[in-house]
LUMBATOR-315136 format. One record per residue: x, y, z of N, C-alpha, C, CB in turn; residue number from 0. Coordinates in steps of 0.05 Angstrom, whole numbers. Atoms other than C-alpha are relative to their C-alpha. Glycine has a CB too. Example, Ala and Ser with C-alpha at 12.3 -4.5 7.8 and 13.67 -1.06 7.14 Angstrom:
ATOM;n_px;n_py;n_pz;ca_px;ca_py;ca_pz;c_px;c_py;c_pz;cb_px;cb_py;cb_pz;nr
ATOM;18;-24;0;246;-90;156;18;24;0;-20;1;25;0
ATOM;-16;-24;-1;273;-21;143;-15;22;14;9;9;-29;1
***
This chain:
ATOM;n_px;n_py;n_pz;ca_px;ca_py;ca_pz;c_px;c_py;c_pz;cb_px;cb_py;cb_pz;nr
ATOM;14;12;-23;243;4128;1546;1;-30;-1;-28;9;1;0
ATOM;-2;29;5;242;4060;1516;27;-10;6;-9;-7;-29;1
ATOM;-28;8;-3;316;4057;1518;7;-3;30;19;21;-13;2
ATOM;-5;1;-29;319;4073;1592;-13;-25;12;-10;25;13;3
ATOM;14;23;-11;269;4018;1607;15;-25;-6;-29;-1;-11;4
ATOM;-15;24;8;307;3967;1568;26;-2;16;6;0;-30;5
ATOM;-26;0;-15;371;3988;1602;-5;-9;29;12;29;0;6
ATOM;6;8;-27;338;3980;1669;-5;-30;2;-25;15;10;7
ATOM;5;29;1;314;3912;1649;25;-15;-2;-20;-7;-23;8
ATOM;-25;14;5;382;3892;1625;17;0;26;16;13;-23;9
ATOM;-16;-2;-25;415;3918;1688;-12;-19;21;0;28;11;10
ATOM;13;18;-20;364;3881;1730;6;-29;-7;-30;5;0;11
ATOM;-6;27;8;376;3818;1690;28;-8;7;-5;-4;-30;12
ATOM;-29;5;-7;451;3824;1699;4;-3;30;18;23;-10;13
ATOM;-2;1;-29;442;3837;1772;-10;-27;10;-16;22;14;14
ATOM;11;26;-7;400;3775;1777;20;-23;-5;-26;-6;-15;15
ATOM;-20;20;7;453;3735;1742;23;0;20;11;5;-29;16
ATOM;-22;-2;-19;506;3761;1788;-8;-11;27;9;30;4;17
ATOM;10;11;-26;464;3746;1849;-2;-30;-1;-28;13;6;18
ATOM;2;30;3;451;3677;1821;27;-13;2;-13;-7;-26;19
ATOM;-28;11;-2;525;3666;1812;10;1;28;19;16;-19;20
ATOM;-10;-2;-28;540;3692;1881;-13;-21;18;-6;28;11;21
ATOM;13;20;-16;487;3647;1910;12;-28;-5;-30;-1;-7;22
ATOM;-12;26;6;517;3588;1874;28;-3;13;3;-3;-31;23
ATOM;-27;1;-12;587;3606;1897;-2;-3;30;16;26;-6;24
ATOM;3;2;-29;563;3617;1968;-10;-28;8;-20;21;10;25
ATOM;9;27;-5;526;3551;1965;22;-20;-1;-22;-8;-20;26
ATOM;-23;18;2;589;3516;1942;19;3;23;15;5;-27;27
ATOM;-17;-6;-23;628;3551;1996;-11;-13;25;4;30;4;28
ATOM;13;11;-24;578;3531;2049;1;-31;-1;-29;9;2;29
ATOM;-2;29;2;577;3460;2022;28;-10;6;-9;-9;-28;30
ATOM;-28;7;-5;653;3458;2023;6;2;29;19;18;-17;31
ATOM;-5;-4;-29;654;3487;2093;-13;-22;16;-10;28;9;32
ATOM;15;21;-14;601;3437;2114;15;-26;-2;-28;-3;-12;33
ATOM;-15;25;3;641;3380;2085;26;0;16;7;-5;-30;34
ATOM;-25;-2;-15;706;3405;2115;-6;-1;30;14;26;-7;35
ATOM;8;1;-29;671;3416;2182;-5;-28;8;-24;18;6;36
ATOM;6;28;-6;645;3346;2179;26;-17;2;-19;-12;-21;37
ATOM;-25;15;0;714;3319;2161;17;7;25;17;6;-25;38
ATOM;-15;-8;-24;746;3360;2216;-12;-12;25;1;31;3;39
ATOM;14;11;-23;693;3338;2265;6;-30;2;-30;4;-3;40
ATOM;-6;29;1;704;3266;2242;29;-6;10;-4;-11;-28;41
ATOM;-28;3;-9;779;3274;2252;3;3;30;19;21;-14;42
ATOM;-1;-4;-29;769;3301;2322;-12;-24;14;-16;26;7;43
ATOM;12;24;-13;724;3242;2338;20;-23;-1;-26;-8;-15;44
ATOM;-19;21;3;776;3194;2311;24;4;20;11;-3;-29;45
ATOM;-22;-6;-18;832;3229;2349;-8;-3;29;10;28;-5;46
ATOM;10;3;-27;789;3231;2411;-2;-29;8;-27;13;3;47
ATOM;2;29;-6;775;3157;2406;27;-12;4;-15;-15;-23;48
ATOM;-28;10;-3;849;3142;2395;12;8;27;17;10;-23;49
ATOM;-11;-10;-26;868;3186;2454;-13;-14;23;-4;30;3;50
ATOM;14;14;-21;814;3154;2496;10;-29;3;-30;0;-6;51
ATOM;-10;27;-1;838;3085;2477;27;-1;12;1;-12;-29;52
ATOM;-27;0;-12;909;3104;2493;-1;4;30;17;22;-13;53
ATOM;3;-5;-29;887;3131;2560;-9;-25;14;-19;23;5;54
ATOM;10;24;-12;848;3068;2573;22;-22;1;-24;-11;-16;55
ATOM;-22;20;1;907;3024;2551;21;7;22;13;0;-27;56
ATOM;-19;-8;-20;955;3065;2594;-10;-5;28;8;29;-3;57
ATOM;13;4;-26;906;3062;2652;-1;-30;6;-28;12;1;58
ATOM;1;29;-3;898;2987;2641;28;-11;8;-10;-14;-25;59
ATOM;-27;9;-6;973;2977;2640;9;9;28;20;12;-21;60
ATOM;-7;-10;-26;981;3021;2701;-13;-16;22;-7;30;3;61
ATOM;15;16;-19;927;2983;2738;12;-28;2;-30;-1;-6;62
ATOM;-12;27;1;957;2917;2715;27;0;14;3;-9;-30;63
ATOM;-26;-1;-13;1026;2939;2737;-3;3;30;16;24;-11;64
ATOM;5;-3;-29;999;2962;2804;-9;-26;12;-21;21;5;65
ATOM;9;26;-11;963;2895;2812;23;-19;2;-23;-11;-19;66
ATOM;-23;18;0;1026;2857;2792;19;7;23;14;1;-27;67
ATOM;-17;-8;-22;1067;2899;2840;-11;-7;27;6;30;-1;68
ATOM;13;7;-25;1016;2888;2894;2;-30;5;-29;8;-1;69
ATOM;-2;29;-3;1016;2813;2881;28;-8;7;-9;-14;-25;70
ATOM;-28;6;-6;1092;2812;2880;6;7;29;19;15;-19;71
ATOM;-5;-9;-28;1093;2851;2945;-12;-20;19;-12;28;5;72
ATOM;12;20;-18;1044;2802;2976;15;-25;0;-29;-5;-10;73
ATOM;-15;25;1;1083;2742;2950;26;3;14;5;-7;-30;74
ATOM;-26;-4;-13;1149;2772;2972;-2;1;30;13;26;-10;75
ATOM;4;-2;-29;1123;2790;3040;-7;-27;12;-22;21;7;76
ATOM;8;27;-9;1090;2722;3047;24;-18;1;-22;-12;-18;77
ATOM;-24;17;1;1155;2689;3025;19;6;22;13;3;-28;78
ATOM;-19;-8;-21;1196;2730;3073;-10;-10;27;3;30;1;79
ATOM;11;8;-26;1148;2715;3130;3;-30;3;-30;8;2;80
ATOM;-2;29;-2;1147;2641;3113;29;-9;3;-12;-13;-26;81
ATOM;-29;7;-2;1223;2640;3104;9;5;28;16;17;-20;82
ATOM;-8;-6;-27;1232;2674;3171;-11;-20;19;-9;28;8;83
ATOM;12;20;-17;1183;2626;3202;14;-27;-2;-30;-4;-7;84
ATOM;-15;25;4;1218;2566;3170;27;1;13;2;-6;-30;85
ATOM;-26;-4;-13;1285;2594;3192;-2;-4;30;12;27;-8;86
ATOM;3;2;-29;1260;2602;3263;-6;-29;8;-22;19;10;87
ATOM;7;28;-7;1229;2532;3263;24;-18;-3;-23;-10;-19;88
ATOM;-24;17;4;1292;2501;3233;20;6;22;12;5;-27;89
ATOM;-20;-8;-20;1335;2541;3281;-8;-13;27;1;30;3;90
ATOM;9;12;-25;1293;2518;3340;3;-30;0;-30;7;5;91
ATOM;-3;29;3;1293;2446;3314;29;-7;3;-11;-10;-27;92
ATOM;-28;6;-2;1368;2449;3305;10;2;28;16;19;-18;93
ATOM;-8;-3;-28;1378;2476;3375;-10;-22;18;-10;27;11;94
ATOM;12;22;-16;1331;2424;3404;15;-26;-5;-30;-3;-5;95
ATOM;-14;25;7;1365;2367;3366;28;1;11;0;-3;-31;96
ATOM;-27;-3;-10;1434;2393;3384;0;-5;30;12;27;-6;97
ATOM;2;3;-29;1414;2398;3457;-6;-29;8;-21;19;12;98
ATOM;8;28;-5;1381;2329;3455;24;-19;-3;-23;-8;-18;99
ATOM;-23;18;5;1443;2296;3424;21;3;21;12;6;-28;100
ATOM;-21;-5;-20;1491;2330;3472;-8;-11;27;5;30;2;101
ATOM;8;9;-27;1450;2315;3534;-1;-30;2;-28;11;6;102
ATOM;1;29;-1;1439;2243;3515;28;-13;-1;-16;-11;-24;103
ATOM;-28;11;1;1512;2231;3497;13;3;28;16;15;-21;104
ATOM;-12;-4;-26;1533;2262;3562;-12;-18;21;-3;30;9;105
ATOM;14;17;-20;1481;2223;3602;10;-29;-3;-30;2;-4;106
ATOM;-9;28;4;1501;2156;3570;29;-3;9;-3;-7;-30;107
ATOM;-28;3;-6;1575;2169;3577;5;2;31;16;21;-14;108
ATOM;-3;-4;-29;1569;2193;3649;-9;-24;16;-15;25;10;109
ATOM;10;24;-14;1528;2133;3670;19;-24;-3;-28;-8;-11;110
ATOM;-18;23;5;1577;2085;3638;27;4;13;3;-4;-30;111
ATOM;-27;-5;-9;1642;2118;3659;2;16;26;16;14;-21;112
ATOM;1;-16;-25;1620;2162;3717;20;22;-1;4;-18;24;113
ATOM;-19;-23;3;1663;2218;3690;-13;22;-16;27;-10;-14;114
ATOM;10;-23;15;1650;2287;3662;11;0;-28;7;26;15;115
ATOM;-9;-1;27;1653;2293;3587;16;25;-6;-24;-2;-19;116
ATOM;-15;-23;9;1704;2339;3555;-15;12;-24;30;-8;-7;117
ATOM;14;-14;21;1684;2389;3501;-1;-16;-26;13;27;-5;118
ATOM;-1;14;25;1706;2345;3443;-18;-25;-1;29;-7;-6;119
ATOM;17;24;-2;1662;2288;3467;-30;7;-5;3;-14;26;120
ATOM;28;-8;5;1597;2328;3460;-3;21;-22;-13;10;26;121
ATOM;0;-22;19;1617;2381;3410;-9;-9;-28;28;13;-1;122
ATOM;7;6;28;1586;2383;3340;23;10;-17;-27;14;-8;123
ATOM;-24;-7;15;1648;2382;3296;-7;0;-30;23;-20;5;124
ATOM;6;-3;28;1641;2406;3224;26;-1;-16;-15;27;-6;125
ATOM;-25;3;16;1695;2381;3175;-3;16;-26;5;-30;-6;126
ATOM;-1;-17;24;1714;2428;3119;24;-7;-17;0;30;7;127
ATOM;-22;2;19;1755;2414;3057;2;27;-14;-5;-24;-22;128
ATOM;-1;-28;8;1776;2486;3044;0;5;-30;24;14;11;129
ATOM;-2;-5;29;1791;2478;2970;-26;-3;-15;20;-20;-11;130
ATOM;26;3;14;1719;2461;2954;-24;11;16;-5;-29;-7;131
ATOM;22;-9;-18;1679;2494;3010;-13;26;-11;10;5;28;132
ATOM;11;-26;9;1671;2568;2988;22;16;-13;-12;15;24;133
ATOM;-19;-16;15;1707;2607;2934;-7;29;2;1;-9;-30;134
ATOM;6;-29;-3;1711;2681;2951;14;18;-20;8;9;28;135
ATOM;-16;-16;18;1758;2703;2896;-6;-6;-30;29;-5;5;136
ATOM;7;7;28;1728;2671;2833;21;-16;-14;-5;25;-15;137
ATOM;-21;16;12;1788;2626;2821;-8;-28;-6;25;0;17;138
ATOM;9;27;3;1747;2563;2822;10;-19;22;10;-11;-26;139
ATOM;-10;15;-22;1781;2540;2886;-9;13;26;31;-4;-1;140
ATOM;8;-11;-26;1755;2548;2957;24;12;15;-13;-21;17;141
ATOM;-21;-13;-15;1795;2590;3006;-8;7;28;9;26;-15;142
ATOM;5;-6;-28;1801;2613;3078;-21;23;3;25;8;14;143
ATOM;19;-22;-2;1763;2678;3065;-29;-10;-6;7;22;-20;144
ATOM;26;12;5;1706;2636;3038;-12;-12;25;1;-21;-22;145
ATOM;9;12;-26;1702;2600;3105;-8;23;19;22;-17;13;146
ATOM;7;-23;-16;1702;2668;3140;-28;10;-6;21;23;-3;147
ATOM;27;-10;9;1641;2689;3099;-22;-19;9;0;2;-30;148
ATOM;21;19;-8;1604;2626;3121;-2;-5;30;4;-26;-15;149
ATOM;1;4;-30;1615;2633;3196;-28;2;11;18;21;13;150
ATOM;28;-1;-10;1542;2655;3207;-15;-26;-5;-15;23;-13;151
ATOM;13;26;6;1520;2591;3173;9;-22;19;7;-8;-29;152
ATOM;-11;20;-19;1566;2549;3217;-12;4;28;31;2;1;153
ATOM;12;-6;-27;1539;2584;3279;-29;-9;0;3;30;6;154
ATOM;28;8;2;1468;2572;3255;-4;-30;4;-12;9;-27;155
ATOM;2;29;-3;1482;2497;3251;6;-10;28;20;-13;-19;156
ATOM;-6;8;-27;1504;2497;3323;28;-12;3;-21;-20;10;157
ATOM;-27;11;0;1576;2480;3306;17;13;22;14;4;-27;158
ATOM;-17;-12;-20;1625;2488;3363;30;-6;-5;-7;-11;28;159
ATOM;-28;4;8;1688;2464;3327;0;-5;-31;12;-25;15;160
ATOM;-4;4;28;1712;2467;3255;26;-15;-5;0;28;-15;161
ATOM;-23;16;7;1758;2413;3229;9;6;-28;-6;-31;4;162
ATOM;-11;-7;27;1801;2438;3171;19;-22;-10;14;27;1;163
ATOM;-19;18;13;1833;2388;3125;24;17;-8;-13;-15;-25;164
ATOM;-25;-15;4;1905;2407;3105;-2;26;-15;19;-17;-14;165
ATOM;-1;-27;12;1915;2481;3090;29;8;-6;-14;20;18;166
ATOM;-29;-6;2;1991;2476;3084;9;0;-29;16;-20;16;167
ATOM;-11;2;27;2034;2486;3022;3;-29;-9;27;15;-2;168
ATOM;0;28;9;2030;2424;2979;-1;-1;-31;-24;-16;12;169
ATOM;2;3;30;2040;2401;2906;-28;-9;-8;20;-21;-10;170
ATOM;27;9;6;1969;2373;2912;-3;-27;-12;-13;20;-17;171
ATOM;2;27;11;1984;2302;2892;-19;-17;17;28;-13;-1;172
ATOM;16;16;-18;1948;2274;2953;-20;17;15;19;-14;21;173
ATOM;21;-17;-12;1892;2325;2965;10;17;23;-23;-17;10;174
ATOM;-11;-18;-20;1938;2369;3006;14;-15;23;-21;16;11;175
ATOM;-13;16;-22;1964;2312;3051;29;-4;-6;-15;-26;4;176
ATOM;-29;1;6;2031;2313;3015;11;28;5;5;-9;-30;177
ATOM;-7;-27;-10;2057;2373;3055;29;6;-5;-7;2;29;178
ATOM;-28;-9;4;2119;2413;3039;9;19;23;3;14;-27;179
ATOM;-7;-18;-22;2116;2461;3099;-23;-1;21;5;29;-10;180
ATOM;20;2;-21;2078;2447;3164;-6;27;14;8;-21;21;181
ATOM;3;-25;-14;2085;2519;3186;-10;23;-18;27;9;12;182
ATOM;10;-20;19;2057;2554;3125;-28;-5;-9;18;1;-25;183
ATOM;27;2;11;1992;2566;3088;2;-1;-30;-18;24;9;184
ATOM;0;2;29;1980;2544;3016;-9;26;-12;-17;-24;-9;185
ATOM;7;-26;12;1981;2608;2975;-25;-1;-17;23;10;-17;186
ATOM;25;2;16;1923;2581;2933;-25;4;16;0;-27;-14;187
ATOM;24;-3;-16;1876;2584;2992;1;23;20;-6;-26;15;188
ATOM;-1;-23;-18;1901;2644;3031;27;5;12;-19;-5;23;189
ATOM;-25;-8;-13;1953;2674;3076;-2;-6;30;6;30;-5;190
ATOM;0;3;-29;1973;2669;3149;-18;20;13;29;2;12;191
ATOM;18;-21;-10;1935;2734;3160;-29;-9;-2;5;27;-15;192
ATOM;28;10;3;1872;2702;3132;-6;-21;21;-3;-13;-28;193
ATOM;5;21;-20;1881;2643;3179;-4;13;28;24;-19;1;194
ATOM;3;-14;-26;1890;2690;3239;-28;12;3;22;21;4;195
ATOM;26;-12;0;1827;2727;3220;-22;-21;3;-5;16;-26;196
ATOM;19;22;-3;1789;2662;3212;-2;-10;28;7;-23;-19;197
ATOM;-2;10;-28;1812;2638;3280;-14;20;19;29;-4;9;198
ATOM;11;-20;-18;1793;2703;3314;-30;3;-2;13;27;-5;199
ATOM;29;-4;5;1724;2709;3282;-15;-25;9;-5;6;-29;200
ATOM;13;25;-10;1708;2636;3298;-2;2;30;16;-25;-8;201
ATOM;1;-3;-30;1726;2650;3371;-21;20;9;28;7;10;202
ATOM;20;-21;-7;1682;2712;3371;-29;-10;-3;4;25;-17;203
ATOM;27;10;5;1622;2673;3345;-4;-26;13;-5;-2;-31;204
ATOM;4;25;-16;1612;2623;3400;-30;-5;4;14;1;26;205
ATOM;27;6;-7;1549;2591;3427;0;-14;28;-13;-19;-21;206
ATOM;2;12;-26;1524;2561;3492;-2;-30;-1;-25;11;15;207
ATOM;-1;29;-1;1541;2489;3506;-4;-8;29;27;-11;-12;208
ATOM;7;7;-28;1507;2462;3569;1;24;18;19;-22;10;209
ATOM;2;-25;-15;1494;2533;3592;27;14;4;-13;-5;27;210
ATOM;-26;-13;-1;1567;2550;3584;8;11;-27;22;-20;11;211
ATOM;-7;-12;26;1592;2597;3530;24;-14;-11;5;31;3;212
ATOM;-21;15;13;1636;2560;3481;9;14;-26;-8;-29;-5;213
ATOM;-10;-12;25;1680;2592;3428;2;-22;-21;28;13;4;214
ATOM;-3;20;21;1680;2557;3360;30;-5;-4;-13;10;-27;215
ATOM;-28;7;1;1746;2520;3359;8;-9;-28;6;-23;20;216
ATOM;-11;9;26;1792;2501;3301;17;-25;6;17;22;-13;217
ATOM;-16;24;-1;1819;2431;3292;15;-2;-26;-18;-26;5;218
ATOM;-16;2;25;1877;2427;3243;8;-29;-6;26;17;4;219
ATOM;-6;27;9;1887;2364;3203;29;-1;-8;-19;-9;-24;220
ATOM;-28;1;5;1961;2350;3206;9;-29;-1;17;16;21;221
ATOM;-9;28;3;1995;2286;3182;30;-1;1;-10;-12;-27;222
ATOM;-30;2;-2;2066;2277;3209;11;-26;-9;8;5;29;223
ATOM;-8;27;8;2067;2205;3185;17;1;-26;-24;-17;-5;224
ATOM;-15;-2;25;2092;2226;3116;-1;29;-10;-11;-20;-21;225
ATOM;-1;-27;12;2110;2288;3076;1;-3;-31;25;16;9;226
ATOM;-4;0;29;2114;2308;3003;30;-6;-6;-8;27;-12;227
ATOM;-29;4;7;2178;2287;2967;13;26;-7;2;-20;-24;228
ATOM;-11;-27;4;2187;2362;2956;7;13;26;-19;17;-16;229
ATOM;-5;-12;-27;2193;2374;3031;30;1;4;-14;-16;22;230
ATOM;-29;-4;-6;2261;2400;3055;12;-24;14;4;25;17;231
ATOM;-10;23;-15;2267;2341;3103;6;-23;-18;-19;-8;22;232
ATOM;-3;23;17;2257;2290;3049;24;3;-19;-26;-4;-17;233
ATOM;-22;-5;18;2306;2322;3001;27;-4;14;-2;29;-11;234
ATOM;-25;3;-15;2360;2325;3055;4;-28;9;0;19;24;235
ATOM;-3;28;-8;2345;2254;3077;10;-17;-23;-27;-11;10;236
ATOM;-10;14;24;2355;2230;3006;30;5;-4;-16;9;-25;237
ATOM;-28;-7;2;2422;2266;3006;17;-9;24;3;30;-4;238
ATOM;-13;11;-24;2438;2232;3073;13;21;17;21;-21;-9;239
ATOM;-9;-21;-18;2446;2297;3110;-11;-4;28;-8;28;-11;240
ATOM;9;2;-28;2443;2294;3185;-13;26;9;23;-8;19;241
ATOM;11;24;-14;2399;2296;3225;-24;-12;-14;-8;8;28;242
ATOM;24;8;14;2349;2279;3170;1;-29;-11;-5;19;-23;243
ATOM;-3;27;12;2375;2210;3151;-21;-20;10;28;-11;5;244
ATOM;19;19;-11;2328;2174;3198;-28;12;3;9;-10;27;245
ATOM;27;-12;0;2268;2220;3187;-19;-17;-15;1;29;-11;246
ATOM;16;17;17;2243;2169;3137;10;-29;2;0;10;-30;247
ATOM;-7;29;1;2243;2093;3132;10;-6;-28;-23;-18;9;248
ATOM;-12;6;26;2290;2073;3076;4;-31;-2;27;15;-4;249
ATOM;-2;29;5;2284;2002;3049;7;-4;-29;-27;-15;8;250
ATOM;-7;6;27;2316;1973;2988;-23;-12;-16;24;-20;-1;251
ATOM;21;11;17;2272;1956;2930;2;-30;-2;1;13;-29;252
ATOM;-1;29;3;2252;1884;2918;-4;-6;-30;-23;-14;17;253
ATOM;2;9;28;2255;1845;2853;-18;-24;-3;28;-6;-12;254
ATOM;18;22;5;2200;1801;2827;2;-7;-30;-30;7;8;255
ATOM;-4;9;28;2216;1760;2764;18;20;-15;-27;-3;-14;256
ATOM;-20;-18;13;2274;1807;2751;-10;29;-3;7;-10;-26;257
ATOM;10;-27;2;2230;1869;2757;2;14;26;-30;0;-10;258
ATOM;-3;-16;-24;2247;1923;2807;-26;12;9;21;22;-4;259
ATOM;26;-10;-11;2187;1940;2852;4;13;27;-20;-23;2;260
ATOM;-1;-12;-26;2172;1980;2914;-1;-21;21;-23;21;4;261
ATOM;-2;21;-21;2186;1942;2979;-26;-5;15;21;7;19;262
ATOM;26;4;-15;2115;1952;3008;-22;15;-15;3;10;29;263
ATOM;23;-13;13;2046;1979;2992;-7;26;15;-24;-19;0;264
ATOM;6;-25;-15;2052;2042;3035;-9;23;-18;24;8;16;265
ATOM;6;-22;19;2045;2085;2973;-28;-1;-11;20;0;-22;266
ATOM;27;3;10;1975;2059;2958;-20;17;15;-9;-29;0;267
***
């Protein structure tokens, strides 16, 4: 009987120890879970804050971009409106000034001479040096197609005639005035087809001059006074071939202090 009692006591003691151990283990587990839960919760908070910050930053950038785009749109629209307004004002001013100049010139001339002015006496003539006006091919030299591209600009100015400096083949010693062929186009600035297109498009883009429609005319700068020494006429004249012998004035050189010099200063 005593044995059974002691056994019961021992079993009960062991059970208590086991329960105590289990409690300790469970406590540790709960503490671990609590710590992990706190860490996980803390991580979620940190991630949430980061995500929130990112959303705020993205929203800020988006709002900033929208504001910038809005401002750009306002500035661009304002600039366009002001540009159009300035263009219209300038255009009106140009038309008024052009009309004023033409009317006054015509009035003065008519009172003095009692005759009707011709187109070239009241026309606004725009002189163009093609080689430096507008390069359309990227060669660094202006050309006829460049002038074609600027026809709207010429029309805006109220031009009714375009004066082209030499466009003929030339060695270029005298800015194109040393011509080798009066019937050709310098290959560096275009072709005869380009010239025909320029002429036609200028004629198509006319304007009203004294209530009369006027085509934009072309004035060609031609110098028959002299040619290039590479011109066919000059070469044949040097060789004394007829009928070119008298195409040029030939004078013997003069001597000054035994030095041979040109007979005049025409070459200056």
